[in-house]
N, C-alpha and C positions, 0 to 999 in steps of 0.2 A: 450499450451506446455509450456511457460514460468511459468506461474502459477502452474502448476503441478510440474515443476522443484524445483520451491520454494519452495512448499508445503514439496517436499521429503527432501531436503536437510535441512531445519529447524526441522523436525521431526528426522532427522539419527543424530542430532544434541542434542538432548532431548528438542526443542522447540515445541512450538504450532502454527499452520497454520490455521486460517480458513478464508473459503472464506465467506465473510458478505454478496456480492453480486454480482452475477453470471453475465458477461457482455457478448458481442458478441466474439464469439472465436477468430476472423480475425483481427476486425479494435477496440475493445475496449481500452479504457484508463485503466489505471492501477493505483489505489491510492493503499498505503500501509498505514496501519496504525500501528505504533510500538509500544510495550509495552513491559514492564520488571518486571517481577513478578506482573503481573495484573496493573501496574504502566502506563499511557499514555505517550509517550516519542514524538509522532508527527505524523504529516500525511506527506507523500510524494506522487509525482507523477513522472510517468514516462516521461521525454520527450526528444525529439530530441535534438542532441546537435549541428546539424549543419555540424559535421564532420563524418556524415555516422553514427553515434551511438547514445547511448542514456546515459542519465543519470538521478538520482533521486535529483527531486528539493522540498523543503519542502514546502508545501502549506495549506491552512487552517488558521483557528484562531491559536493562540499561547497556548499553552498548559494550562496556567493559564487562559483562560478563560474559562473551565469547558466542561464538557459532552454536556451540549444544546447548545451550541457555533459552536460546532462540529457536532452536528445532524443536525442543521441549515444548515450548509456549506454543508453537505453530500445530504441533500435533494434537495437544488438549482444545484448542480450538476447533480443528477440525474434525476432533471426535465429537464434541457438543454442537457445530455447525456444519452441516453436508453441504450446505450451498456456500459457504465462505470462498471467495476470490482473493488471492495473493498476487500482486503485483510488484516487479521490483524494477524500481529505476534506476540509472545510472548517468547520474546527469548533475553539474553546478546546481546547487538550490532546487534539488528535486522536491524537496516540502513544497516549495511557494509553486511548481508547475502543479501539484497535484491537487493543493487548496484552489488555484485558479479554474481548474478544470473541475473538479468533484464537487464543488461547495458551491 
């Protein structure tokens, strides 16, 4: 439900949201890969803030390490968590869209 809402919000704002990996609909961890005009700007994970809500936390390798480092990180995460979701957002302020919708 959260992923669907995020996709609709991004599309309504003129951006693109693509599900790269579809995880478990109930318990899957959500990773959001953010881009702006095709340029990667970060990878974020939806985590509990231990106050009854959620937050987005930057995760994975720094963008400067390139796409190969990101691919290796994602492969490791998928091996350890087959329920993982990965959503790619290509829109200005992608992190804000993700935080407002998922948190």
